[in-house]
TORRONU-659256 format. One record per atom (N, C-alpha, C): residue in three letters; atom name; x, y, z. Coordinates in steps of 0.1 Angstrom, whole numbers, plus 2048, in hexadecimal, padded with zeros to 3 digits. Layout:
// residues N
Ala;CA;X;Y;Z
...
***
This chain:
// residues 102
Unk;N;809;7F4;800
Unk;CA;800;801;800
Unk;C;80A;80C;800
Unk;N;804;815;7F8
Unk;CA;80C;822;7F6
Unk;C;809;82B;802
Unk;N;811;834;807
Unk;CA;80E;83D;812
Unk;C;817;849;80E
Unk;N;811;854;810
Unk;CA;817;861;80C
Unk;C;817;86C;818
Unk;N;821;875;817
Unk;CA;821;881;820
Unk;C;81C;88C;818
Unk;N;814;894;81D
Unk;CA;80F;8A0;816
Unk;C;815;8AB;81C
Unk;N;81E;8B1;816
Unk;CA;826;8BC;81C
Unk;C;822;8CA;814
Unk;N;821;8D4;81C
Unk;CA;81D;8E2;817
Unk;C;82A;8E8;812
Unk;N;82B;8EC;805
Unk;CA;837;8F3;800
Unk;C;831;902;7FF
Unk;N;839;90B;803
Unk;CA;836;919;803
Unk;C;833;91E;7F5
Unk;N;827;925;7F5
Unk;CA;821;92A;7E8
Unk;C;81D;921;7DD
Unk;N;81D;914;7DF
Unk;CA;81A;90B;7D5
Unk;C;812;8FE;7DA
Unk;N;80C;8FF;7E5
Unk;CA;802;8F5;7EA
Unk;C;80A;8E8;7F0
Unk;N;802;8DE;7F0
Unk;CA;807;8D2;7F6
Unk;C;80E;8C8;7EB
Unk;N;817;8C1;7F1
Unk;CA;81E;8B8;7E7
Unk;C;81F;8AB;7EF
Unk;N;81E;8A0;7E6
Unk;CA;81F;892;7EC
Unk;C;82D;88C;7EA
Unk;N;831;886;7F5
Unk;CA;83D;87E;7F5
Unk;C;83A;871;7FA
Unk;N;840;866;7F5
Unk;CA;83E;859;7F9
Unk;C;844;857;807
Unk;N;83C;850;80F
Unk;CA;840;84C;81C
Unk;C;845;83F;81D
Unk;N;844;837;812
Unk;CA;849;828;813
Unk;C;857;828;80D
Unk;N;85D;81C;810
Unk;CA;86A;819;80C
Unk;C;875;823;80F
Unk;N;873;82A;81A
Unk;CA;87D;834;81F
Unk;C;88A;82C;825
Unk;N;894;830;820
Unk;CA;8A0;82B;826
Unk;C;8A6;834;832
Unk;N;8A8;840;82F
Unk;CA;8AD;84A;839
Unk;C;8A6;857;837
Unk;N;8A5;85F;842
Unk;CA;8A0;86B;843
Unk;C;8AC;873;84A
Unk;N;8B2;87D;843
Unk;CA;8BE;885;848
Unk;C;8BC;893;847
Unk;N;8C1;89B;852
Unk;CA;8C1;8AA;853
Unk;C;8CE;8AD;84C
Unk;N;8CE;8AF;83F
Unk;CA;8DA;8B2;837
Unk;C;8E1;8BF;83C
Unk;N;8D9;8CA;83C
Unk;CA;8DD;8D7;841
Unk;C;8D3;8DC;84A
Unk;N;8D5;8E8;850
Unk;CA;8CC;8EF;859
Unk;C;8BF;8F3;850
Unk;N;8BF;8F2;844
Unk;CA;8B4;8F6;83A
Unk;C;8B0;8EB;82F
Unk;N;8B4;8DE;831
Unk;CA;8AF;8D4;829
Unk;C;8B0;8C5;830
Unk;N;8A6;8BE;82C
Unk;CA;8A5;8B1;831
Unk;C;8A4;8A7;824
Unk;N;8AB;89C;825
Unk;CA;8AC;893;81A
Unk;C;8A5;886;81E
Unk;N;89C;882;815
Unk;CA;896;874;817
Unk;C;89D;86B;80D
Unk;N;8A3;861;810
Unk;CA;8A8;857;807
Unk;C;8A0;84B;807
Unk;N;89C;847;7FB
Unk;CA;894;83A;7F9
Unk;C;89D;82F;7F5
Unk;N;896;822;7F8
Unk;CA;89F;815;7F4
Unk;C;8A1;815;7E6
Unk;N;89A;81D;7DD
Unk;CA;89D;81C;7D0
Unk;C;8A9;824;7CB
Unk;N;8AE;82C;7D4
Unk;CA;8B9;835;7D1
Unk;C;8B5;844;7CF
Unk;N;8A7;845;7CD
Unk;CA;8A3;853;7CB
Unk;C;8A3;85B;7D8
Unk;N;8A4;868;7D7
Unk;CA;8A6;870;7E2
Unk;C;89B;87C;7E1
Unk;N;895;880;7EC
Unk;CA;88C;88B;7EC
Unk;C;892;895;7F5
Unk;N;895;8A1;7EF
Unk;CA;89C;8AB;7F7
Unk;C;891;8B7;7FB
Unk;N;88F;8B9;808
Unk;CA;884;8C3;80C
Unk;C;88D;8CE;810
Unk;N;88B;8DA;80A
Unk;CA;892;8E6;80E
Unk;C;888;8EE;816
Unk;N;88D;8F4;821
Unk;CA;884;8FB;82A
Unk;C;88C;907;830
Unk;N;884;90E;837
Unk;CA;88A;91B;83E
Unk;C;894;915;849
Unk;N;8A0;91A;849
Unk;CA;8AB;915;852
Unk;C;8A6;916;860
Unk;N;8A9;90B;868
Unk;CA;8A6;90A;876
Unk;C;8B2;90D;87C
Unk;N;8B1;911;889
Unk;CA;8BD;915;891
Unk;C;8C6;90A;893
Unk;N;8C2;8FF;897
Unk;CA;8CC;8F4;89A
Unk;C;8C3;8E8;89D
Unk;N;8CA;8DD;89F
Unk;CA;8C4;8D0;8A1
Unk;C;8BE;8C9;894
Unk;N;8B6;8BF;898
Unk;CA;8B0;8B7;88D
Unk;C;8A1;8B7;88D
Unk;N;89B;8C4;891
Unk;CA;88C;8C4;891
Unk;C;885;8C1;884
Unk;N;88A;8C5;879
Unk;CA;883;8C2;86C
Unk;C;885;8B4;869
Unk;N;891;8AD;86B
Unk;CA;893;8A0;86A
Unk;C;888;897;871
Unk;N;888;89B;87E
Unk;CA;87F;893;887
Unk;C;871;894;883
Unk;N;86D;8A1;87E
Unk;CA;85F;8A3;879
Unk;C;85C;89B;86E
Unk;N;864;89B;865
Unk;CA;863;892;859
Unk;C;862;884;85B
Unk;N;86C;87E;864
Unk;CA;86B;871;868
Unk;C;85E;86D;86F
Unk;N;85B;875;879
Unk;CA;84F;873;880
Unk;C;842;872;878
Unk;N;843;87C;86D
Unk;CA;837;87C;864
Unk;C;837;870;85C
Unk;N;843;86B;858
Unk;CA;842;85F;84F
Unk;C;83D;853;859
Unk;N;841;851;865
Unk;CA;83D;846;86D
Unk;C;82D;848;86F
Unk;N;828;854;871
Unk;CA;819;856;872
Unk;C;813;852;865
Unk;N;817;857;85A
Unk;CA;812;853;84D
Unk;C;810;844;84C
Unk;N;81B;83D;850
Unk;CA;81B;82E;84E
Unk;C;812;827;858
Unk;N;80F;82D;862
Unk;CA;807;827;86D
Unk;C;7F7;82B;86A
Unk;N;7F4;831;861
Unk;CA;7E5;835;85D
Unk;C;7E0;82A;857
Unk;N;7D3;829;858
Unk;CA;7CB;81E;851
Unk;C;7CB;81F;842
Unk;N;7C6;814;83C
Unk;CA;7C7;814;82C
Unk;C;7BF;81E;826
Unk;N;7B5;822;82C
Unk;CA;7AB;82D;827
Unk;C;7B1;83B;827
Unk;N;7BE;83C;82D
Unk;CA;7C5;84A;82E
Unk;C;7D3;848;828
Unk;N;7D2;84A;81A
Unk;CA;7DF;849;813
Unk;C;7EA;854;814
Unk;N;7E5;85F;819
Unk;CA;7EE;86A;81A
Unk;C;7EC;870;829
Unk;N;7F7;875;82F
Unk;CA;7F7;87A;83B
Unk;C;7FB;88A;839
Unk;N;7F2;893;83E
Unk;CA;7F5;8A0;83D
Unk;C;7FF;8A5;849
Unk;N;80C;8A7;845
Unk;CA;815;8AB;84E
Unk;C;817;8BA;84F
Unk;N;814;8C0;85A
Unk;CA;815;8CF;85C
Unk;C;821;8D1;865
Unk;N;829;8DB;860
Unk;CA;834;8DC;86A
Unk;C;830;8E3;877
Unk;N;834;8DE;883
Unk;CA;82E;8E3;88F
Unk;C;835;8F1;892
Unk;N;82E;8F9;899
Unk;CA;832;905;89D
Unk;C;83E;905;8A6
Unk;N;840;8FA;8AC
Unk;CA;84D;8F9;8B5
Unk;C;85A;8F9;8AC
Unk;N;858;8F7;8A1
Unk;CA;865;8F7;897
Unk;C;865;906;892
Unk;N;86F;90E;897
Unk;CA;870;91B;893
Unk;C;87D;91D;88A
Unk;N;87D;927;882
Unk;CA;889;92B;879
Unk;C;894;930;882
Unk;N;8A0;92F;87C
Unk;CA;8AB;933;883
Unk;C;8AA;941;88A
Unk;N;8AF;942;896
Unk;CA;8AF;94F;89C
Unk;C;8A0;954;8A0
Unk;N;898;949;8A0
Unk;CA;889;94C;8A4
Unk;C;882;955;89B
Unk;N;885;954;88E
Unk;CA;880;95F;885
Unk;C;872;95C;87E
Unk;N;86D;952;884
Unk;CA;85E;94F;87F
Unk;C;85D;940;87B
Unk;N;851;93D;875
Unk;CA;84F;92E;872
Unk;C;857;929;867
Unk;N;859;91C;867
Unk;CA;861;914;85D
Unk;C;857;912;851
Unk;N;85B;913;845
Unk;CA;853;910;83A
Unk;C;85B;908;82F
Unk;N;856;8FF;826
Unk;CA;85D;8F8;81D
Unk;C;85D;900;810
Unk;N;869;903;80B
Unk;CA;86A;90B;7FE
Unk;C;86B;902;7F2
Unk;N;871;8F6;7F4
Unk;CA;872;8ED;7E7
Unk;C;873;8DF;7EB
Unk;N;86E;8D7;7E2
Unk;CA;86F;8C7;7E4
Unk;C;874;8C3;7D6
Unk;N;880;8BC;7D6
Unk;CA;886;8B7;7CA
Unk;C;888;8A7;7CB
Unk;N;885;8A1;7C1
Unk;CA;888;893;7C0
Unk;C;892;890;7B6
Unk;N;89D;889;7BB
Unk;CA;8A8;886;7B1
Unk;C;8AB;877;7B1
***
């Protein structure tokens, strides 16, 4: 069964990313998270820079786990970035600016 994350990308609505066959979720920089799939494909999620830590990686990982635990009648999980994740220097909310698959 296919499962998807529904992520809001600033100024262009929601986008779906596969939540199945995930090999690794990594916080590449303070402004990007990379999801690596077992097929070798990668999804790079570019977002507002966070001050430190792995908040965005943890958010994406937790969202994938939640998506996979939903029933078969819910193929996508709407993942909204929590207000507790703030941009570097406390300058406001974190938003996703780009999602690229390679």
